[in-house]
N, C-alpha and C positions, 0 to 999 in steps of 0.2 A: 812385763814388769816395768813400771815407771822409773825413769831415771832419777826422779826425786827420792824414791825409796833407797836407791843405791847411794846417792849423795848423802842422805841422812845416815845410813849405815857407816860409810867411810868416815864421815866427820865425827860420829859418835865414837868409833873405834880410835880415831886420832886423839880426840879430846878425853876419852875415858869418862865422859859425863854427858848426860842429856842436856843439862843446863848449859854447859860450855858449847856443846854442838849447836844448840838452838841459837845461842848468841852469834857464833861464827857463821851460821847459815841465814841469820836475819829472820828467824821464825820463832813462834812461841814454842815452849817446851812440849806441850801436848801434841803439837803438829809433828815434831820430830819423833816422839814416842809412837804416835800412830803410824807414821811411815815405816818405822822399824817393825812394828807389830804386823803390819800388812805384808812386809817382805818375809818375815818369819813364817807367817801363815801360808804365803804362796810357795815357799820353799819346803814347808813342812818340817822345819828344824828350828831349834833355838840358837840364835847367833850370839847372844850376850847372857851373862849371869849378872844379875843386879846384886851388888854387895854393899856393905856399909861404906866401902871406900870408892864406890862408883860403879862403873861398868867394867866387866872383864869379858873378853872374847871367849866363847866356848871353843873346843877343838875344831868344830865345824866352822865357826865364825872366823877363826884364824886361817883356816884353809881357804875359805871363800874370799877373804879380804883382798888378796892380790888379784883375784879374778874380777872383783867389783872395780878395783882401780883400773884394771885393763879395759873394762867396758867403758868407763868414764873417759879414759885416754883415747879410746877408739872413737867415741862420740866427738871429742874435741878435734881429733884429726879429721873426721868427716866434715865438721863445720869449717875447718881451715880450708879443706879441699873445695868445698862448695863456694866459699867466699873468694878463694883464689880464682876460680873459674869466672866469677862474677866481677872480678876486678877490685875487690875489697878484701880486707883481712880481719879475722877475729883471732885473738891470741889469749889463751887462758893463762893468767899470771896469778898463781896461788889461788886465792878465793875470789879473785876478780876476773872479769873479762874485759880486755882492752880491745876496742873496735877502732880500726883505722880505716877511714873512708876518704876517698879523693886524695891520692898521694901527693898531688901538687900542692894542695892547701894543708896537708898534714893535720886534718881534723881528727882529734882523738877524744873518745868519750869512755869513761870508766864507770862500771856499775857492778853490783853484786851479781853472781851467777844466776840466782833465781829470777832476777828481772829479765835477764837475757833469755833464759829458758822459756819463760812464759810470753815472749814477744813483747815485753813492755819497754823496750828501748825506743826512744824517740827516733823518728826518721832524721837522717842527716842531710 
């Protein structure tokens, strides 16, 4: 299950709207919708009810949301551990990732999570 699917699900649940989730994730709405559709197909359940007021979590979606957040948190923790061993640090700050490299020079770069996830950060 791709992490992008979980990120889309968690953000859509937080925002209550595909449009708002897509803005926060820096993706087009159709991409977020497709990620959630893929996740629902993989799990074999419906995570959201689409209503005139936006998105509402189903009972299954509500039960799954804390687990999805835990998986993302575990991923963040694994990245921190890997980077600690390598002598640098990556810290997830809300929707952003802050990467500190070369502690003596305190070089910091900030980017959206999806750039980091796809390895699109420039080398420092």
